[in-house]
C-alpha positions in Angstrom: 111.3 28.6 104.3 113.4 30.8 106.6 111.9 33.5 108.8 113.6 36.2 106.8 112.2 35.0 103.5 108.7 34.7 105.0 108.6 38.4 105.7 106.8 40.5 103.2 108.8 42.8 101.0 108.4 46.4 102.0 106.2 48.5 99.7 108.1 50.9 97.4 108.1 54.5 98.7 108.4 57.7 96.8 111.1 60.0 98.0 109.8 63.2 99.5 111.3 66.7 99.8 111.5 68.0 103.4 108.6 70.3 102.5 106.4 67.2 101.8 106.5 67.5 98.0 107.1 64.3 96.1 110.0 64.0 93.7 108.8 65.2 90.3 105.9 67.3 91.6 108.2 70.3 92.0 109.2 70.1 88.3 105.6 69.6 87.2 104.5 72.7 89.2 107.2 74.9 87.6 106.1 73.6 84.2 102.5 74.6 84.9 103.4 78.1 86.0 106.0 78.6 83.3 103.7 80.2 80.7 102.5 82.8 83.2 106.0 83.5 84.3 107.1 84.1 80.7 104.1 86.4 80.1 104.7 88.4 83.2 108.4 88.6 82.4 108.0 89.8 78.9 105.1 92.3 79.5 105.7 93.3 83.1 109.1 92.7 84.7 111.2 93.6 81.6 109.4 96.9 80.9 109.7 97.8 84.6 113.4 97.2 84.6 113.8 99.2 81.4 111.8 102.1 82.9 114.1 101.9 86.0 117.1 102.2 83.7 115.4 105.2 81.9 115.0 107.0 85.2 118.8 106.9 85.7 119.7 107.7 82.1 119.5 110.6 79.6 117.4 108.7 77.0 115.7 111.1 74.6 112.9 108.7 73.5 114.5 107.9 70.2 115.8 104.4 69.6 116.3 101.8 72.3 117.0 102.8 75.9 119.7 100.2 75.8 121.5 101.7 72.8 125.2 102.5 73.3 124.6 106.2 73.0 122.3 106.3 76.1 124.3 107.4 79.1 124.0 106.9 82.9 123.4 110.1 84.8 122.6 108.8 88.2 120.1 110.6 90.3 119.9 113.7 88.1 116.3 113.0 87.0 115.2 112.5 90.6 117.0 115.6 91.7 115.4 117.6 88.9 111.9 116.9 90.2 112.6 117.0 93.9 115.4 119.6 94.4 115.7 121.3 91.0 113.9 124.5 92.2 112.2 125.0 88.9 108.8 124.3 87.3 109.4 120.5 87.4 109.8 120.6 91.2 106.8 122.9 91.7 104.6 120.7 89.5 105.7 117.5 91.3 105.0 119.1 94.7 101.6 120.3 93.5 100.7 116.8 92.2 101.7 115.2 95.5 99.7 117.8 97.5 96.6 117.1 95.3 97.0 113.4 95.5 97.6 113.4 99.3 94.3 115.2 99.9 92.7 112.8 97.5 93.9 109.8 99.5 93.1 111.3 102.9 89.5 111.8 101.9 88.7 108.9 99.6 90.2 106.0 101.4 88.4 106.4 104.8 85.1 107.5 103.2 85.0 104.7 100.7 86.0 102.1 103.3 83.3 103.3 105.8 80.7 103.5 103.1 81.4 100.1 101.6 81.4 98.5 105.1 78.1 100.2 105.9 76.5 99.0 102.6 77.9 95.4 103.3 76.3 95.4 106.7 73.0 96.6 105.4 72.7 94.2 102.5 73.8 91.3 104.6 70.9 91.6 107.0 68.4 88.7 106.7 65.4 91.0 107.3 66.1 93.2 104.3 63.8 92.6 101.4 65.1 92.8 97.9 68.7 92.3 98.9 69.7 91.1 95.4 68.4 94.3 93.9 70.3 96.5 96.3 73.5 94.5 95.9 73.3 94.9 92.1 72.4 98.6 92.3 75.3 99.4 94.7 77.8 97.3 92.6 76.7 98.6 89.2 78.8 101.8 89.1 81.9 99.7 89.7 81.5 97.7 86.5 80.7 100.8 84.4 83.5 102.3 82.4 85.5 105.0 84.3 85.5 107.1 81.1 81.7 107.0 80.9 81.4 107.8 84.6 83.8 110.8 84.2 81.9 112.2 81.3 78.6 111.8 83.2 80.2 113.6 86.2 81.3 116.5 84.1 77.7 116.9 82.9 76.2 116.6 86.4 78.7 119.0 88.0 78.7 121.6 85.2 77.6 125.2 86.0 74.1 124.5 84.8 74.1 120.8 85.7 71.8 118.8 87.9 73.9 119.2 91.1 73.8 123.0 90.9 70.1 122.9 90.1 69.4 120.8 93.2 71.5 123.3 95.3 69.4 126.2 93.8 66.3 124.5 95.2 67.6 125.2 98.7 68.2 128.9 97.9 72.0 128.7 97.4 74.2 129.1 94.4 76.4 126.1 93.4 80.1 126.6 92.6 81.7 126.5 89.2 82.9 123.0 90.1 85.6 122.3 87.5 86.8 125.9 87.2 87.3 126.8 90.9 91.0 126.3 91.9 90.7 127.4 95.5 91.1 124.8 98.2 88.2 123.9 100.5 90.2 124.7 103.7 91.1 128.1 102.3 87.5 128.7 101.4 86.4 127.7 104.9 88.9 130.0 106.5 87.8 132.9 104.2 84.2 132.2 105.5 85.6 132.7 109.0 87.3 135.9 108.1 90.8 134.6 107.7 92.0 136.1 104.4 95.8 136.7 105.1 97.9 133.6 105.6 100.3 133.5 108.6 103.9 134.4 107.8 105.1 131.1 109.3 103.2 129.1 106.7 104.3 131.2 103.8 108.0 131.5 104.7 108.9 127.9 104.3 107.6 124.9 102.2 108.4 121.6 100.6 109.0 120.7 97.0 108.5 124.2 95.9 105.1 124.6 97.6 104.6 126.7 100.7 103.0 125.1 103.8 100.0 127.4 103.4 99.4 125.8 100.0 100.0 122.3 101.3 97.2 123.0 103.9 94.8 124.5 101.3 92.8 121.2 101.1 91.5 119.8 97.8 90.2 122.2 95.3 86.5 122.3 94.5 87.3 120.5 91.2 89.3 117.8 93.0 86.4 117.4 95.6 84.0 116.6 92.7 86.5 113.9 91.6 86.7 112.6 95.2 82.9 112.2 95.2 83.1 110.3 92.0 85.8 108.0 93.3 83.7 107.2 96.4 80.6 106.6 94.3 82.4 104.2 91.8 84.5 102.1 94.2 82.3 101.5 97.2 80.4 98.8 95.4 83.5 96.7 94.8 84.7 96.9 98.3 81.2 96.2 99.5 81.5 92.7 98.0 84.7 92.0 99.8 83.2 93.0 103.1 80.0 90.9 102.3 82.1 87.8 101.8 83.9 88.4 105.0 80.7 89.0 107.0 79.1 85.8 105.7 82.1 83.8 106.8 81.7 84.8 110.4 80.2 82.2 112.7 76.7 83.3 113.7 77.2 81.7 117.1 79.5 84.5 118.1 76.8 87.1 117.6 74.3 84.9 119.4 76.7 84.5 122.4 77.1 88.3 122.5 73.3 88.7 122.5 73.0 86.3 125.4 75.6 88.4 127.3 73.4 91.4 126.7 75.4 93.2 124.0 73.4 95.6 121.9 73.7 96.0 118.1 76.5 98.5 118.2 78.5 96.4 120.7 78.1 93.3 118.6 79.4 95.1 115.6 82.3 96.8 117.3 83.4 93.9 119.5 82.4 90.9 117.5 82.0 91.6 113.8 84.7 94.3 113.2 87.6 92.3 114.7 86.7 89.4 112.4 86.9 91.7 109.4 90.5 92.7 109.9 91.9 90.7 106.9 89.2 92.1 104.6 89.8 95.6 106.1 93.5 95.3 105.3 92.7 94.2 101.7 90.2 97.1 101.2 92.6 99.7 102.6 95.5 98.3 100.5 93.5 98.3 97.2 92.1 101.7 98.1 95.6 103.2 98.7 97.0 101.8 95.5 94.0 102.9 93.4 94.0 106.4 94.9 97.7 107.0 94.4 97.5 105.7 90.8 94.5 107.8 89.8 94.9 108.7 86.1 92.0 108.0 83.8 89.6 110.4 85.5 92.2 113.2 85.3 93.1 112.4 81.7 89.4 112.2 80.6 88.1 115.0 82.7 90.3 117.9 83.8 93.9 117.1 82.6 95.1 118.9 85.7 93.0 122.0 85.4 92.1 124.4 86.9 95.5 125.8 87.8 97.0 122.3 88.3 94.8 121.7 91.3 93.7 118.3 89.9 97.2 117.3 88.8 98.3 113.9 90.1 101.7 112.2 90.0 100.4 109.5 87.6 99.2 112.1 85.1 102.3 114.2 85.6 104.5 111.2 84.8 102.5 110.7 81.5 102.7 114.4 80.8 106.4 114.6 81.4 107.2 111.6 79.2 104.7 111.5 76.4 104.0 115.3 76.0 107.2 117.0 77.1 109.5 114.2 75.9 111.3 114.2 79.3 111.4 110.5 79.7 113.8 110.4 82.5 111.7 112.7 84.6 108.5 110.8 83.8 110.1 107.5 84.8 111.5 109.0 88.0 108.1 110.3 89.0 106.7 106.8 88.5 109.2 105.1 90.7 108.9 107.7 93.5 105.1 107.0 93.3 105.9 103.3 93.6 108.0 103.9 96.7 105.2 106.0 98.2 102.7 103.2 97.7 105.0 100.6 99.2 105.7 102.8 102.2 102.0 103.3 102.9 101.2 99.6 102.4 103.8 98.6 105.0 102.6 101.3 107.4 99.0 100.1 107.3 100.2 96.5 107.6 102.0 97.5 110.8 99.0 99.4 112.2 96.6 96.4 111.5 99.0 93.7 112.8 97.9 91.3 115.5 99.0 93.0 118.7 100.1 90.9 121.7 98.1 91.1 124.8 99.7 93.4 127.4 101.0 92.0 130.7 98.4 94.1 132.6 95.5 92.7 130.6 97.0 89.2 130.8 97.1 89.4 134.6 93.5 90.5 134.6 92.5 87.5 132.5 94.5 85.1 134.7 93.0 86.6 137.8 89.5 86.4 136.5 90.1 82.8 135.4 91.6 81.8 138.7 88.9 83.4 140.9 86.2 80.8 140.2 88.5 77.9 140.8 89.7 79.4 144.1 86.1 80.0 145.2 85.1 76.4 144.6 87.3 74.8 147.3 86.3 77.5 149.8 82.7 76.9 149.2 83.2 73.2 149.4 85.0 73.6 152.8 82.2 75.7 154.2 79.6 73.2 153.0 81.6 70.3 154.6 82.0 72.2 157.8 78.3 72.9 158.2 77.1 69.5 157.2 76.0 67.0 159.8 77.7 63.6 160.0 
């Protein structure tokens, strides 16, 4: 037998894609996800594309938006709600003002509260941790409609909240019938009753700067408290999962170095929670800009449109006023706002490179011990006896 024949035949190999996927696995993967793609396409992507077309058309709501009689009108619907100068522009500006104050107050407060609750219920020395976790999370699994109805009862004129306020000798406000903003009320308490001319002369989207700075109304503030109460439990679970994944040796090393509880949290725990913090802030922003069911169930924009939001205004313009183009345009402007804020917070929470000044300090601190060792060895050798 020759040497060539004596060699063993090479084992058959399966061709691989440059990404490491075997031939045939790619097709199998697409077959597995095909049902989900079809469902999302039929019930999500296609309706979104049709709504985008409606925002650029003069569809009246009768028949199909793709019918031959539906015409393309460009940015007319968008201009009607942003530069039209009428009630549509004023209502859109008011809804953005209301929702902006809602986001400014809800997102930081619910994030801070959920992080605080997560830290508290993650402590090993806390007894009954399971009970507190369930109690804090329970409002999140309760129907938002039921919570809204309960909130209307608690914050009514003769409700529990005003009765508690009366125990302290004060009179509670007429929560869901007070259209004045909290900032304006605070300024009135300080004696400022006449707005500056510079803030009333100009404005944006049909709303003066003085009204933009009015703050949330008393009615919207009650809805802000409800949002914080119902969403903090969900975000608490996200922070809890992130906290439990942190290596305990990091905190132990910080304790050995003399760090107190606040320093361990600020310097060790919080930097490890950056991915969870990004998730919580993203979900909070999306949920706050899309607030609808609380408005629809509770106030429907009253009093005086001070609880009107873009999501509810989009529904109102389309399904009540039959202005389908305006409603679709409001929805897509809201979509762009959410995308912009998400990208902004992603940029803010990005991993920042170490500055050159700090890098030089690290290198100097790391090189100092190594430079000190030869010097000490030389002195030891010099002073040693032969």
